[in-house]
Structure formats: structure tokens, C-alpha cells
C-alpha positions as CSV (number, residue, x, y, z in Angstrom):
1,M,2.2,-17.8,-70.0
2,K,-0.5,-15.1,-69.7
3,I,-2.0,-16.6,-66.9
4,R,1.2,-17.0,-65.0
5,L,1.7,-13.6,-65.2
6,N,-1.9,-12.7,-64.2
7,I,-1.4,-15.1,-61.3
8,F,1.9,-13.2,-60.4
9,F,0.1,-9.6,-60.4
10,S,-2.8,-11.0,-58.6
11,V,-0.3,-12.1,-55.8
12,L,1.4,-8.8,-55.8
13,L,-1.8,-7.1,-55.1
14,I,-2.9,-9.3,-52.6
15,L,0.6,-8.9,-50.6
16,F,0.2,-5.5,-51.2
17,G,-2.9,-5.4,-49.7
18,I,-1.9,-7.6,-46.9
19,C,1.0,-5.2,-46.2
20,R,-1.3,-2.0,-46.3
21,L,-3.7,-3.3,-43.9
22,A,-1.0,-4.0,-41.5
23,A,0.2,-0.7,-41.7
24,Q,-3.3,0.7,-41.3
25,E,-3.7,-1.4,-38.2
26,N,-0.2,-0.5,-36.9
27,S,-0.5,3.2,-37.4
28,G,-3.7,2.7,-34.9
29,F,-2.2,1.0,-32.2
30,A,1.0,2.2,-30.2
31,S,3.4,-0.6,-28.7
32,L,3.9,0.0,-24.8
33,S,7.4,-0.6,-25.6
34,Q,7.2,3.1,-26.8
35,A,6.7,3.8,-23.3
36,K,9.3,2.0,-21.4
37,L,10.9,3.5,-18.3
38,E,14.4,1.8,-17.8
39,P,14.4,0.6,-14.3
40,Y,18.0,1.2,-11.9
41,K,19.7,-2.2,-11.0
42,M,21.0,-2.3,-7.6
43,E,21.9,-5.0,-5.3
44,V,21.0,-5.5,-1.6
45,T,21.9,-7.9,1.1
46,Y,20.9,-9.0,4.6
47,N,23.4,-7.9,7.2
48,K,23.7,-4.4,5.6
49,T,21.4,-1.8,4.5
50,T,21.4,0.2,2.0
51,H,20.5,4.0,1.7
52,L,19.1,6.0,-1.4
53,L,19.1,10.0,-1.5
54,F,16.5,11.3,-3.5
55,P,16.3,15.1,-4.7
56,S,13.2,15.4,-2.8
57,P,11.3,14.3,0.0
58,I,10.0,10.4,-0.5
59,R,6.0,10.5,-0.8
60,Y,5.6,6.9,-1.7
61,V,7.1,3.6,-1.8
62,D,5.9,0.1,-3.2
63,L,7.9,-3.0,-2.6
64,G,7.8,-5.7,-5.3
65,S,8.0,-8.9,-2.8
66,E,8.4,-9.5,1.0
67,N,12.1,-10.1,0.1
68,L,12.8,-6.5,0.8
69,I,11.8,-4.2,3.9
70,A,12.3,-0.1,3.3
71,N,11.3,2.8,5.6
72,K,12.1,6.3,5.3
73,A,15.1,7.4,7.8
74,E,14.0,9.6,10.6
75,D,13.8,13.2,10.4
76,V,15.4,12.8,6.8
77,A,12.4,13.0,4.1
78,N,14.6,12.3,1.3
79,V,16.4,8.8,2.3
80,L,15.4,5.6,1.9
81,R,16.7,2.8,4.0
82,I,16.6,-0.6,1.9
83,K,17.6,-4.2,2.7
84,S,17.0,-8.0,1.8
85,S,14.6,-9.4,4.7
86,V,15.9,-13.0,3.8
87,R,19.1,-14.5,3.1
88,D,20.3,-15.6,-0.6
89,F,17.0,-14.9,-2.4
90,E,17.4,-15.8,-5.8
91,E,14.7,-14.3,-8.1
92,E,15.0,-10.7,-9.0
93,T,12.4,-8.1,-7.4
94,N,11.5,-4.6,-7.7
95,F,10.3,-1.7,-6.0
96,S,9.1,1.8,-7.1
97,V,9.4,5.2,-5.5
98,I,7.2,8.7,-6.2
99,T,8.9,11.9,-4.8
100,E,7.6,15.1,-3.8
101,D,8.7,16.8,-7.0
102,G,6.7,14.5,-9.0
103,K,9.5,12.1,-10.1
104,F,8.6,8.3,-10.3
105,Y,11.7,5.8,-9.9
106,N,11.7,2.1,-10.2
107,F,14.5,-0.2,-9.4
108,D,15.6,-3.9,-10.4
109,V,16.7,-5.7,-7.3
110,F,19.3,-8.6,-6.9
111,Y,20.5,-10.2,-3.9
112,S,24.2,-10.2,-3.1
113,S,26.3,-11.5,-0.1
114,Y,28.9,-8.6,-0.9
115,P,27.1,-5.9,-3.0
116,D,29.4,-3.2,-4.7
117,T,27.7,-0.3,-3.5
118,L,25.4,0.8,-0.6
119,N,24.8,4.0,-0.6
120,Y,23.4,5.7,-3.9
121,D,22.9,9.6,-4.2
122,L,20.2,10.4,-7.0
123,L,21.0,14.1,-6.8
124,K,24.4,13.3,-8.7
125,L,22.5,12.1,-11.9
126,Q,22.6,14.2,-15.1
127,R,19.1,15.5,-16.0
128,N,19.4,13.5,-19.5
129,Q,20.3,10.2,-17.8
130,E,17.4,10.7,-15.1
131,K,15.1,11.3,-17.7
132,Q,15.4,7.6,-19.1
133,Y,14.8,6.0,-15.2
134,S,12.6,8.2,-13.9
135,T,9.4,10.4,-15.2
136,D,6.7,13.1,-14.1
137,V,3.3,12.4,-12.0
138,L,0.6,14.5,-11.9
139,F,-0.7,15.0,-8.1
140,E,-4.2,15.4,-7.6
141,E,-3.9,18.5,-5.7
142,L,-1.9,20.4,-8.4
143,K,-4.6,19.9,-10.7
144,G,-2.6,18.6,-13.5
145,E,0.6,21.1,-13.4
146,S,3.8,19.3,-13.7
147,S,4.8,18.4,-10.1
148,S,8.7,19.0,-11.1
149,L,8.2,22.3,-12.5
150,T,6.3,23.4,-9.4
151,E,9.3,21.9,-7.5
152,L,11.6,24.1,-9.3
153,L,9.5,27.2,-9.0
154,I,9.1,26.8,-5.3
155,K,12.9,26.5,-5.2
156,T,13.5,29.5,-7.3
157,L,10.9,31.6,-5.1
158,Y,12.5,30.4,-1.9
159,Q,15.7,32.0,-3.2
160,L,14.9,35.3,-4.3
161,P,16.6,37.6,-1.7
162,K,14.1,40.7,-2.3
163,R,11.4,40.9,0.1
164,T,7.9,42.5,-1.7
165,V,5.7,42.8,1.1
166,K,7.1,45.0,4.2
167,H,4.0,45.8,6.3
168,I,2.8,42.2,7.4
169,G,4.6,40.8,10.5
170,S,4.3,40.1,14.2
171,K,7.0,40.5,17.0
172,S,7.4,39.2,20.4
173,F,9.7,37.2,22.8
174,G,12.7,37.8,20.6
175,I,10.6,36.4,17.7
176,Q,9.8,38.3,14.4
177,F,7.1,36.5,12.1
178,L,7.2,38.3,8.9
179,L,5.3,37.8,5.5
180,K,8.3,38.3,3.3
181,S,6.9,37.6,-0.4
182,L,3.3,36.9,-1.8
183,Y,3.4,35.6,-5.1
184,V,0.4,34.2,-7.6
185,H,1.1,32.0,-10.5
186,E,-1.2,29.3,-12.3
187,G,-4.5,30.0,-9.9
188,K,-1.9,29.1,-6.9
189,F,-0.6,31.5,-4.3
190,Y,3.2,31.5,-3.1
191,F,3.6,32.3,0.5
192,I,7.1,33.0,1.5
193,F,7.5,33.4,5.3
194,Q,10.6,34.7,7.6
195,I,11.2,34.1,11.0
196,K,13.9,36.3,12.5
197,N,15.3,34.7,16.0
198,K,16.8,37.6,18.1
199,S,16.6,35.5,21.1
200,N,19.3,33.1,22.7
201,V,16.6,30.2,22.1
202,S,16.3,28.2,19.2
203,F,13.0,28.2,17.7
204,D,11.4,25.0,16.4
205,V,8.5,25.3,13.8
206,D,5.7,22.9,15.1
207,F,3.1,24.0,12.2
208,V,1.2,27.0,10.4
209,T,-2.2,27.4,10.3
210,F,-4.2,29.6,7.6
211,K,-7.8,30.6,8.6
212,I,-10.6,32.8,7.2
213,T,-12.1,34.9,10.2
214,D,-14.7,37.7,10.4
215,K,-12.8,41.1,11.2
216,K,-14.6,42.1,14.0
217,N,-15.4,38.4,15.1
218,L,-18.4,39.7,17.1
219,K,-21.1,37.7,15.7
220,R,-21.3,34.6,13.6
221,T,-23.2,34.8,10.3
222,V,-23.5,32.4,7.5
223,V,-20.0,32.7,6.8
224,Q,-17.7,30.8,9.5
225,D,-14.4,30.4,10.0
226,R,-12.7,28.3,7.5
227,V,-9.3,27.0,7.8
228,L,-7.3,26.2,4.7
229,S,-5.2,23.6,3.8
230,P,-1.7,24.3,2.0
231,L,-1.0,22.3,-1.2
232,R,2.5,22.3,-0.4
233,T,5.0,23.3,2.2
234,Y,8.4,23.7,1.8
235,S,11.0,24.3,4.7
236,P,14.4,22.7,4.3
237,N,15.0,23.6,7.9
238,P,12.0,24.0,10.4
239,T,14.3,25.0,13.0
240,V,15.6,28.6,13.8
241,N,18.5,28.8,15.5
242,Y,19.3,31.4,18.1
243,Q,20.5,34.8,16.7
244,S,19.6,33.3,13.2
245,D,16.8,33.9,10.4
246,G,15.0,30.9,8.8
247,E,12.3,31.1,6.0
248,F,9.9,28.7,4.4
249,L,7.1,28.5,1.9
250,Y,3.4,27.7,1.3
251,I,1.3,26.6,-1.6
252,M,-2.2,27.7,-1.7
253,D,-5.0,27.5,-4.3
254,Q,-5.7,31.2,-5.2
255,F,-8.8,32.8,-3.2
256,T,-10.4,36.5,-2.4
257,L,-11.9,37.4,0.8
258,L,-15.5,39.2,1.4
259,E,-15.6,42.8,2.7
260,D,-15.3,41.9,6.5
261,Q,-12.8,39.1,6.2
262,I,-9.1,38.6,7.1
263,V,-6.8,35.6,6.7
264,E,-5.4,34.8,10.2
265,I,-2.2,33.1,10.0
266,E,-0.8,31.8,13.2
267,L,3.0,30.3,13.8
268,M,3.0,27.7,16.2
269,E,6.1,26.8,18.1
270,K,7.0,22.9,19.1
271,D,6.9,22.3,22.9
272,G,6.9,26.2,23.5
273,G,4.7,29.2,23.9
274,R,6.4,31.8,21.7
275,H,3.7,31.6,19.0
276,Q,3.1,34.4,16.4
277,K,0.1,35.5,14.6
278,I,-0.4,37.9,11.7
279,Q,-3.6,39.2,9.5
280,I,-3.5,39.1,5.7
281,E,-6.4,41.4,4.1
282,N,-8.2,41.0,0.7
283,S,-5.9,44.0,-0.6
284,D,-2.8,42.3,0.2
285,L,-3.7,39.2,-1.7
286,I,-4.9,40.9,-5.0
287,S,-1.7,42.8,-4.8
288,A,0.1,39.4,-4.9
289,K,3.5,39.7,-7.5
290,V,2.5,37.9,-10.3
291,V,5.3,35.2,-11.6
292,N,6.5,36.3,-15.0
293,D,10.0,35.5,-16.7
294,I,11.6,34.4,-13.4
295,Q,14.7,32.1,-14.2
296,L,13.8,28.8,-12.7
297,K,16.8,27.2,-10.6
298,L,17.4,23.9,-11.9
299,N,20.0,22.8,-9.4
């Protein structure tokens, strides 16, 4: 009897040791299932096109197979068109989308001759539901800052009515080009420009250039003119209609100027000649308004 008890307790000790070892091993490794991102389920067909409206412009699309074809709608950056390239494909496929606000979406796709839905508006998703199907990505140019938070900050600053800069602007041909506000946050400048079109002809914005140049520009030194590249642009409507106003926002990495330098900002009109040019000095940059305690616009 004593031998049996010894064997019984020995077996218990062995089992306890195995369980303890398994627990230690499990504690050191996380299962990938914990990071699972649930896909959307959707149907496509051959004869009709499905449209997906995203909350932000589309930056990247990856298709899981040749059974799908997709492209962005012309002149509409946040709409994706997708359809089947063959009839009646049987195997499930997928595709993924990354948008400018840093969201990653993935979709499982099935073929249907008669899809229940052809158009999807992802703007209508509730935030708690959206988190299950999408996640944030970090764009390299934002240097690790959350793209979705950056997008919220952009929209919030864009909608602020107050003009914080009142002395920088140009005016000609019925077009007034103003630096409305300049903010700084987490090592980045947020330039908000305003265009006032007092003419009877609409103004189509082609592009805006930022260039650091010498004030006198009489002789070239070791420091040459340097073109600056924006990290992000926010311009809901690049056309400013006649007798109306328009605004747009640029994000730049934080910088300062040498004593004899200025920032030359030029607004170019598409298929036109009503170009505008303004200049910003170092005193304007270091006087940028710090973003502090601003209520982010979640919608």
C-alpha cells in the first residue's frame, strides 16, 4: 500500500511539473490568434461593378487573385471599384486596402450571380465595429505617429474658423492667397491656406511649392535653394468657384531658417496663369501656434 501511495504521489509530481512547464512555455509565446483581424464578407459578380466608399483617400490596394479586378474611381480618391474578372469562380478570394488615415481593411470575397449589395459605405460603420475589421498602420513619413490621429488633427485644424496669421498674403487677378494659420505639433508644421476668389472665373489649384531661398537672391552661396516636400495634403475640393472661398492644409516636417533665408510658397493655377506667391520668414515659423487641448473632430 505504501508503495502504491509513493507511485501515486510521484505521478502527481510529474503531472504538476509537466503542467508548470507548459504554463511557462505558453507564457513566453503569444498566439497569433490574439492578433486576428476579422475580414469583411462581400460578394462580387461579373456583369456589375461593386463600389466601396472609404472614410479617407485610398493609398494601397492588394488583390488576392486574378479573379478580381479593381481600381480607384476617377477624380474620387476614396472610392474603389471592384468586380469579378471571370464568371462563377468557386474558390473564396480576398483583397486588402490601406487608406490615407492609416486604416488597414481586409475583405473575404465570394462570387454571386445576384449579389445582395453592390455599394458599401464604410463611413457609416460605428467606431467600435470598425475596430474589429480595420487597424492602424504607421506611414514612414509620419515617423511612427498614428496616421488616424494625424487625420483627426488635420480635419480639426482645417475646420477651425479663426485666422491666426493676418499679415501674410498676396492678391492679383481677383485671387487672394492667404496663410490663414500656422500650427506646430509633435515636430510638424500644419500650414492652412485660404484662397478668396473674387473673380467670375473658378480657380483650379494645380499644386503648391515650398522653397527655401536667399532673401536677396543676388549670389549663390553654399546654401542653395531647397525645395520642401509636404508629408500630407488635405484639400477636400481643389476647385475654388467664382465669388467663393476655399481652404487647404499642408503638413511639413518642422524646420527653421538661417538669418538671410525665407520660405517662398507659390500657388499654381491649373491651365491658367493667375499664380500667387507669398513669403514666410523665420519669425513667422517660430511664432507658430502650438496645438494644445484641441477637441478632435471624430466625425
